[in-house]
C-alpha positions as CSV (number, residue, x, y, z in Angstrom):
1,X,13.7,21.7,-41.6
2,X,15.5,18.3,-41.5
3,X,16.0,18.6,-37.8
4,X,12.4,19.5,-37.3
5,X,11.3,16.5,-39.3
6,X,13.5,14.2,-37.3
7,X,12.1,15.6,-34.0
8,X,8.6,15.3,-35.2
9,X,9.2,11.7,-36.2
10,X,10.8,10.8,-32.8
11,X,7.8,12.5,-31.1
12,X,5.4,10.5,-33.2
13,X,7.1,7.2,-32.4
14,X,7.2,7.9,-28.7
15,X,3.6,8.9,-28.7
16,X,2.6,5.7,-30.7
17,X,4.4,3.5,-28.2
18,X,2.9,5.3,-25.2
19,X,-0.6,5.3,-26.7
20,X,-0.7,1.6,-27.4
21,X,0.6,0.9,-23.9
22,X,-1.9,3.3,-22.3
23,X,-4.7,1.8,-24.3
24,X,-4.0,-1.6,-22.9
25,X,-3.5,-0.4,-19.4
26,X,-6.6,1.9,-19.7
27,X,-8.8,-1.0,-20.8
28,X,-7.4,-3.1,-17.9
29,X,-8.3,-0.3,-15.5
30,X,-11.7,0.0,-17.1
31,X,-12.4,-3.7,-16.5
32,X,-11.6,-3.2,-12.8
33,X,-14.0,-0.2,-12.7
34,X,-16.8,-2.1,-14.3
35,X,-16.4,-5.0,-11.9
36,X,-16.4,-2.7,-8.9
37,X,-19.4,-0.6,-10.1
38,X,-21.4,-3.7,-11.0
39,X,-20.7,-5.4,-7.7
40,X,-21.6,-2.2,-5.8
41,X,-24.9,-1.9,-7.7
42,X,-25.7,-5.5,-7.2
43,X,-25.0,-5.4,-3.4
44,X,-27.1,-2.2,-3.0
45,X,-30.0,-4.0,-4.7
46,X,-29.7,-7.3,-2.8
47,X,-27.5,-7.6,0.3
48,X,-28.0,-4.1,1.7
49,X,-31.8,-4.4,1.4
50,X,-31.9,-7.7,3.3
51,X,-29.4,-7.0,6.1
52,X,-28.8,-4.1,8.4
53,X,-25.6,-2.1,8.0
54,X,-22.9,-3.5,10.3
55,X,-20.8,-1.2,12.6
56,X,-17.6,-2.1,14.4
57,X,-19.0,-0.7,17.6
58,X,-21.7,-3.4,17.5
59,X,-19.2,-6.3,17.2
60,X,-19.7,-8.3,20.4
61,X,-16.7,-9.8,22.1
62,X,-16.5,-13.5,22.1
63,X,-17.1,-15.0,25.5
64,X,-13.3,-15.6,25.5
65,X,-11.8,-12.9,23.3
66,X,-8.6,-14.1,21.8
67,X,-5.1,-12.9,22.8
68,X,-3.7,-10.6,20.1
69,X,0.0,-10.0,19.5
70,X,0.8,-6.7,17.8
71,X,4.2,-6.5,16.1
72,X,5.9,-3.1,15.6
73,X,9.3,-3.3,14.0
74,X,11.4,-0.1,14.5
75,X,14.6,1.3,13.2
76,X,15.7,4.8,14.3
77,X,12.1,5.6,15.4
78,X,13.0,7.4,18.7
79,X,11.1,10.5,17.5
80,X,7.7,8.7,17.2
81,X,7.7,5.3,18.9
82,X,6.9,6.5,22.4
83,X,4.0,8.7,21.2
84,X,2.7,5.8,19.0
85,X,2.7,3.3,21.9
86,X,1.1,5.7,24.3
87,X,-1.7,6.6,21.9
88,X,-2.2,2.9,21.0
89,X,-2.5,1.9,24.6
90,X,-5.0,4.7,25.2
91,X,-7.1,4.1,22.2
92,X,-7.5,0.4,21.8
93,X,-10.9,-0.9,23.0
94,X,-9.9,-4.5,23.7
95,X,-9.1,-6.5,26.8
96,X,-6.3,-8.9,25.8
97,X,-3.3,-7.9,23.7
98,X,0.4,-7.4,23.9
99,X,2.6,-5.1,21.8
100,X,6.0,-6.6,20.8
101,X,8.3,-3.8,19.7
102,X,11.6,-4.6,17.9
103,X,14.7,-2.4,17.9
104,X,18.4,-2.9,17.1
105,X,21.3,-3.0,19.5
106,X,23.0,-0.1,17.7
107,X,19.9,2.1,18.0
108,X,19.8,2.8,21.8
109,X,17.7,5.9,21.4
110,X,14.7,3.9,20.1
111,X,15.2,1.3,22.9
112,X,15.2,4.1,25.4
113,X,12.0,5.6,23.9
114,X,10.3,2.2,24.1
115,X,11.4,1.8,27.7
116,X,10.0,5.2,28.6
117,X,6.5,3.8,28.3
118,X,6.1,1.7,31.4
119,X,3.2,-0.7,30.7
120,X,3.0,-4.5,31.2
121,X,1.4,-4.9,27.8
122,X,4.6,-3.8,26.0
123,X,7.4,-6.2,25.3
124,X,10.7,-4.6,24.1
125,X,12.7,-6.9,21.8
126,X,16.3,-6.1,21.1
127,X,17.6,-7.5,17.8
128,X,21.1,-8.8,18.5
129,X,22.5,-7.4,15.3
130,X,23.5,-4.0,14.0
131,X,20.7,-2.5,12.0
132,X,19.3,-2.0,9.7
133,X,18.8,-5.5,8.3
134,X,15.4,-5.8,6.7
135,X,11.9,-5.2,8.1
136,X,11.1,-8.8,7.6
137,X,14.2,-9.9,9.7
138,X,13.1,-7.6,12.5
139,X,9.6,-9.2,12.3
140,X,11.1,-12.7,12.5
141,X,12.8,-11.7,15.8
142,X,9.5,-10.5,17.1
143,X,8.0,-13.8,16.1
144,X,10.7,-15.5,18.2
145,X,9.8,-13.3,21.1
146,X,6.1,-14.2,20.8
147,X,7.0,-17.9,20.9
148,X,9.0,-17.4,24.0
149,X,6.1,-15.5,25.6
150,X,3.6,-18.2,24.6
151,X,5.9,-20.8,26.1
152,X,6.2,-19.0,29.4
153,X,2.5,-18.1,29.8
154,X,1.0,-21.2,28.2
155,X,-1.3,-18.9,26.1
156,X,-1.3,-19.0,22.3
157,X,-2.0,-15.9,20.4
158,X,-5.2,-15.9,18.2
159,X,-3.6,-13.6,15.6
160,X,-0.5,-11.5,14.9
161,X,-1.3,-7.9,14.0
162,X,1.2,-5.7,12.1
163,X,1.8,-2.0,12.5
164,X,4.5,0.5,11.9
165,X,6.0,2.9,14.4
166,X,4.1,5.9,13.1
167,X,0.6,4.4,12.8
168,X,-2.5,5.8,14.4
169,X,-4.4,2.6,15.4
170,X,-8.2,2.6,15.4
171,X,-9.8,1.8,18.7
172,X,-12.0,-1.0,17.3
173,X,-9.3,-2.6,15.3
174,X,-8.7,-5.6,17.5
175,X,-12.4,-6.1,18.1
176,X,-12.9,-6.5,14.3
177,X,-9.9,-8.9,14.0
178,X,-11.2,-11.0,16.9
179,X,-14.6,-11.3,15.2
180,X,-13.2,-12.2,11.8
181,X,-10.0,-14.2,12.3
182,X,-11.1,-17.8,11.9
183,X,-13.4,-17.0,9.0
184,X,-10.2,-16.0,7.2
185,X,-6.5,-16.6,7.7
186,X,-5.8,-12.9,6.9
187,X,-7.8,-9.8,7.5
188,X,-6.7,-6.5,6.0
189,X,-8.3,-3.2,7.0
190,X,-8.1,-0.1,4.8
191,X,-5.0,2.2,5.1
192,X,-5.9,5.8,4.8
193,X,-3.0,8.3,4.9
194,X,-3.5,11.4,7.0
195,X,-3.6,14.7,5.1
196,X,-0.3,16.6,5.7
197,X,-1.2,20.3,5.3
198,X,2.5,21.0,4.8
199,X,2.9,18.6,1.9
200,X,-0.3,18.7,0.0
201,X,1.3,17.6,-3.3
202,X,3.8,14.9,-2.3
203,X,2.3,13.4,0.8
204,X,-1.1,14.2,-0.6
205,X,-0.7,11.9,-3.6
206,X,-0.6,8.9,-1.3
207,X,-4.1,9.9,-0.1
208,X,-5.3,9.6,-3.7
209,X,-3.6,6.3,-4.4
210,X,-4.7,4.6,-1.2
211,X,-8.2,5.9,-1.5
212,X,-8.6,4.2,-4.9
213,X,-6.7,1.1,-3.9
214,X,-8.4,0.5,-0.6
215,X,-11.9,1.4,-1.7
216,X,-11.9,-0.3,-5.2
217,X,-8.8,-2.3,-6.0
218,X,-8.8,-4.7,-3.0
219,X,-12.5,-5.2,-3.3
220,X,-12.2,-6.3,-6.9
221,X,-9.2,-8.6,-6.0
222,X,-11.5,-10.4,-3.6
223,X,-14.3,-10.5,-6.1
224,X,-12.2,-12.2,-8.8
225,X,-10.8,-14.8,-6.3
226,X,-7.3,-13.3,-6.0
227,X,-5.4,-13.3,-2.7
228,X,-5.3,-10.0,-0.7
229,X,-1.7,-8.7,-0.3
230,X,-1.1,-7.2,3.1
231,X,-0.2,-3.5,3.4
232,X,2.1,-4.2,6.4
233,X,-0.2,-2.2,8.7
234,X,-3.7,-2.6,9.9
235,X,-3.7,-6.3,9.2
236,X,-4.0,-9.5,11.2
237,X,-2.6,-13.0,10.4
238,X,-4.1,-16.0,12.1
239,X,-1.6,-17.7,14.4
240,X,-1.8,-21.3,13.0
241,X,-1.3,-20.4,9.3
242,X,1.6,-18.2,10.4
243,X,3.2,-21.1,12.2
244,X,2.7,-23.2,9.0
245,X,4.7,-20.6,7.0
246,X,7.4,-20.6,9.7
247,X,7.6,-24.4,9.5
248,X,8.1,-24.2,5.7
249,X,10.9,-21.6,6.1
250,X,13.1,-22.7,8.9
251,X,11.1,-21.0,11.6
252,X,11.0,-17.7,9.8
253,X,7.5,-16.8,8.6
254,X,8.5,-13.5,7.1
255,X,10.7,-13.5,4.0
256,X,13.9,-12.1,5.5
257,X,15.4,-11.0,2.2
258,X,12.2,-9.5,0.8
259,X,11.6,-5.8,0.5
260,X,7.9,-6.3,0.6
261,X,7.4,-9.1,3.1
262,X,3.9,-7.9,3.9
263,X,2.8,-8.1,0.3
264,X,4.3,-11.5,-0.1
265,X,2.8,-13.1,3.0
266,X,-0.8,-12.4,1.9
267,X,-0.1,-14.1,-1.5
268,X,1.7,-17.0,0.1
269,X,-1.2,-17.7,2.5
270,X,-3.6,-17.4,-0.4
271,X,-1.5,-19.8,-2.4
272,X,-2.0,-22.4,0.4
273,X,-5.7,-22.3,-0.3
274,X,-6.5,-20.1,2.8
275,X,-9.0,-17.3,2.7
276,X,-7.8,-13.8,2.7
277,X,-10.2,-11.0,3.5
278,X,-10.4,-7.2,3.0
279,X,-12.8,-5.5,5.4
280,X,-14.3,-2.0,5.2
281,X,-16.6,-1.5,8.1
282,X,-17.9,1.8,9.5
283,X,-16.9,2.6,13.1
284,X,-20.3,3.5,14.6
285,X,-23.5,5.3,13.6
286,X,-23.0,9.0,13.1
287,X,-19.2,8.8,12.8
288,X,-17.7,9.3,9.4
289,X,-15.2,6.9,7.9
290,X,-14.3,3.3,8.5
291,X,-12.1,1.3,10.8
292,X,-8.7,1.8,9.3
293,X,-5.0,2.3,10.0
294,X,-3.9,5.9,9.5
295,X,-0.6,7.8,9.5
296,X,1.5,10.4,7.8
297,X,3.3,9.3,4.7
298,X,6.6,10.8,3.3
299,X,6.4,14.5,2.7
300,X,9.5,15.1,0.6
301,X,10.3,14.0,-3.0
302,X,13.4,12.0,-2.0
303,X,11.6,10.1,0.7
304,X,8.6,9.3,-1.5
305,X,10.9,8.1,-4.3
306,X,12.9,5.8,-2.0
307,X,9.7,4.3,-0.6
308,X,8.1,3.8,-4.0
309,X,11.3,2.3,-5.3
310,X,11.2,-0.3,-2.5
311,X,7.7,-1.2,-3.3
312,X,8.4,-1.4,-7.0
313,X,11.6,-3.4,-6.5
314,X,9.9,-5.9,-4.1
315,X,6.7,-6.4,-6.1
316,X,7.6,-5.9,-9.8
317,X,11.2,-7.1,-9.9
318,X,11.9,-9.4,-7.0
319,X,8.3,-10.5,-6.7
320,X,8.4,-11.9,-10.2
321,X,11.3,-14.2,-9.2
322,X,10.1,-15.0,-5.7
323,X,6.3,-15.6,-6.3
324,X,6.1,-16.5,-10.0
325,X,2.7,-16.7,-11.8
326,X,0.8,-19.3,-9.8
327,X,-3.0,-19.4,-9.1
328,X,-6.1,-19.0,-11.1
329,X,-7.0,-16.5,-13.8
330,X,-8.0,-13.8,-11.3
331,X,-4.8,-14.3,-9.3
332,X,-2.7,-14.1,-12.4
333,X,-4.5,-11.0,-13.6
334,X,-3.9,-9.2,-10.3
335,X,-0.3,-10.2,-10.2
336,X,0.1,-8.7,-13.7
337,X,-1.5,-5.5,-12.5
338,X,0.8,-5.4,-9.5
339,X,3.9,-5.8,-11.6
340,X,3.1,-3.3,-14.3
341,X,4.7,-0.3,-12.4
342,X,8.0,-0.2,-14.4
343,X,6.2,-0.5,-17.7
344,X,3.8,2.3,-16.7
345,X,6.7,4.5,-15.7
346,X,8.4,3.9,-19.1
347,X,5.1,4.8,-20.9
348,X,4.7,8.0,-18.8
349,X,8.3,9.0,-19.7
350,X,7.7,8.4,-23.4
351,X,4.4,10.3,-23.3
352,X,5.9,13.3,-21.6
353,X,8.9,13.3,-23.9
354,X,6.6,13.3,-27.0
355,X,4.5,16.1,-25.5
356,X,7.6,18.1,-24.8
357,X,9.0,17.7,-28.3
358,X,5.7,18.5,-30.0
359,X,5.3,21.6,-27.7
360,X,8.6,22.9,-28.9
361,X,7.7,22.3,-32.6
362,X,4.3,23.9,-32.2
363,X,5.9,26.9,-30.4
364,X,8.4,27.3,-33.3
365,X,5.5,27.2,-35.7
366,X,3.6,29.9,-33.8
367,X,6.8,32.0,-33.9
368,X,6.8,31.8,-37.7
369,X,9.3,29.0,-38.4
370,X,8.5,27.0,-41.6
371,X,7.6,23.8,-39.6
372,X,4.6,21.6,-40.1
373,X,3.7,19.0,-37.4
374,X,1.7,16.2,-38.8
375,X,0.0,13.5,-36.8
376,X,-1.0,10.3,-38.7
377,X,-4.7,9.3,-38.6
378,X,-4.0,6.1,-36.7
379,X,-2.0,8.0,-34.0
380,X,-4.7,10.7,-33.8
381,X,-7.3,8.0,-33.2
382,X,-5.2,6.4,-30.5
383,X,-4.5,9.7,-28.8
384,X,-8.3,10.5,-28.8
385,X,-9.2,7.1,-27.3
386,X,-6.5,7.2,-24.7
387,X,-7.4,10.8,-23.9
388,X,-10.9,9.8,-23.0
389,X,-9.6,6.9,-21.0
390,X,-7.3,9.3,-19.1
391,X,-10.2,11.6,-18.4
392,X,-12.2,8.7,-17.0
393,X,-9.3,7.7,-14.9
394,X,-8.8,11.2,-13.5
395,X,-12.5,11.5,-12.6
396,X,-12.5,8.1,-11.0
397,X,-9.5,9.0,-8.9
398,X,-11.2,12.3,-7.9
399,X,-14.4,10.4,-6.9
400,X,-12.6,7.9,-4.7
401,X,-10.4,10.6,-3.1
402,X,-13.4,12.8,-2.4
403,X,-15.4,9.9,-0.9
404,X,-12.5,9.4,1.6
405,X,-11.3,12.9,2.2
406,X,-13.9,15.4,1.0
407,X,-14.4,17.5,-2.1
408,X,-11.3,19.7,-1.7
409,X,-8.9,16.8,-1.7
410,X,-10.9,15.2,-4.6
411,X,-10.3,18.2,-6.7
412,X,-6.6,18.4,-5.8
413,X,-6.2,14.8,-6.8
414,X,-6.5,15.8,-10.4
415,X,-3.4,18.0,-10.7
416,X,-1.6,15.7,-8.1
417,X,-1.7,13.0,-10.7
418,X,1.2,14.6,-12.4
419,X,3.2,14.6,-9.1
420,X,2.4,10.9,-8.7
421,X,3.6,10.3,-12.3
422,X,6.9,12.1,-11.6
423,X,7.5,10.1,-8.4
424,X,6.6,6.8,-10.3
425,X,9.2,7.5,-13.0
426,X,12.0,8.4,-10.6
427,X,11.2,5.4,-8.4
428,X,11.2,3.0,-11.3
429,X,14.7,4.2,-12.3
430,X,15.9,3.8,-8.8
431,X,14.4,0.3,-8.4
432,X,15.7,-0.9,-11.7
433,X,19.2,0.4,-11.0
434,X,19.3,-1.3,-7.6
435,X,17.9,-4.5,-8.9
436,X,20.3,-4.7,-11.9
437,X,23.2,-3.6,-9.7
438,X,22.5,-6.3,-7.2
439,X,22.8,-3.9,-4.3
440,X,22.2,-5.4,-0.8
441,X,18.7,-4.8,0.3
442,X,18.4,-3.2,3.7
443,X,15.8,-1.2,5.6
444,X,15.9,2.3,4.1
445,X,15.1,4.9,6.7
446,X,12.1,7.3,6.2
447,X,11.6,10.1,8.6
448,X,8.2,9.8,10.3
449,X,6.0,12.1,12.3
450,X,3.1,11.1,14.6
451,X,0.0,13.3,15.2
452,X,0.5,14.9,18.6
453,X,-3.2,15.3,19.1
454,X,-3.6,11.5,19.2
455,X,-1.7,11.4,22.5
456,X,-3.7,14.1,24.2
């Protein structure tokens, strides 16, 4: 009985801590939902009644379309880079661009794969260092190559577009960037992971998270006046602001020691008072979906944990030191949301631990053991409120996933929430241990695949 009382008390304390934390986070999420739904209702009653719906296919080229430089950093990407380049060259509907692809001197296989695509619009850039360094460092070498190209040709790029070696690029992407760069220093398109039929649970949980983030979260960020963080793919940075960043950091616009250089550069440009823009625009009438960057995300538990740990480490831990808490109320609110990942992981761990302990006590009670599990009224109230908030959160996640991927994926998003929680907890532990241990931050390799049908 004494041991049971102790376990019951431990479970209650864990549940109380988790409930208070989830109440605060849940109300925070609810505020974002209310802003999004209110904004959507208002626009449907005003803007969309006055103006025709815009489509990317209707975007007219400027009389002199700008020269676009696409940066693709690569480390051990020989399996996908050739297919990605071939598909990109085939798909892009734009007359003036060049793809700068970076690889390392100790990665000759990737260099050979790049060289196999003989096209004058591709510039292969060898990093004169043994890789991997960081993705940002590779991007800085590509920036140097762009400067050299501009010097030789006398033509300055209008914008720098970022992509990864496994990305499926939308055909109208550069057309949209050309039309909007100038109105904003940064333009971010949605990122929509491809559905991996062989990894419906691990890879699939990225579909759920990005659907909600790139349908709701970034829209709300813009609405409250916060800067748009870049996703590292499907985004364009105006050339002049990028040069300003380079001038402030010894010619290196990308933070070479950062794990999340893409996230940081959007906030840094926003901190300079420049406009950052998130754009969801349909491709053309009768075609589902929006202009977006697509690709397969990690399909194994280990790869997903490593990737999430890099994001957490760069945003929640290092980002606190590197970027601080500058900006207005909306900016500070969004930075707080960005950095809550480790706390959320701790709350999840406490909640699951409490649930496990209570399940064992209730099981013993069912089997006839003289055990009574009591839950205090305050805790019971907290559990009820957070339970309703959790139900709302699950339904919202399912709605956004279904709107992007269909009803089947929307329904799967509900049980996938537990998979995402497990990955978040493991990633938080990994990120924390690496941050506290002061381990050197290098580019951690994730195995990528590219959709073969895109090349056909």
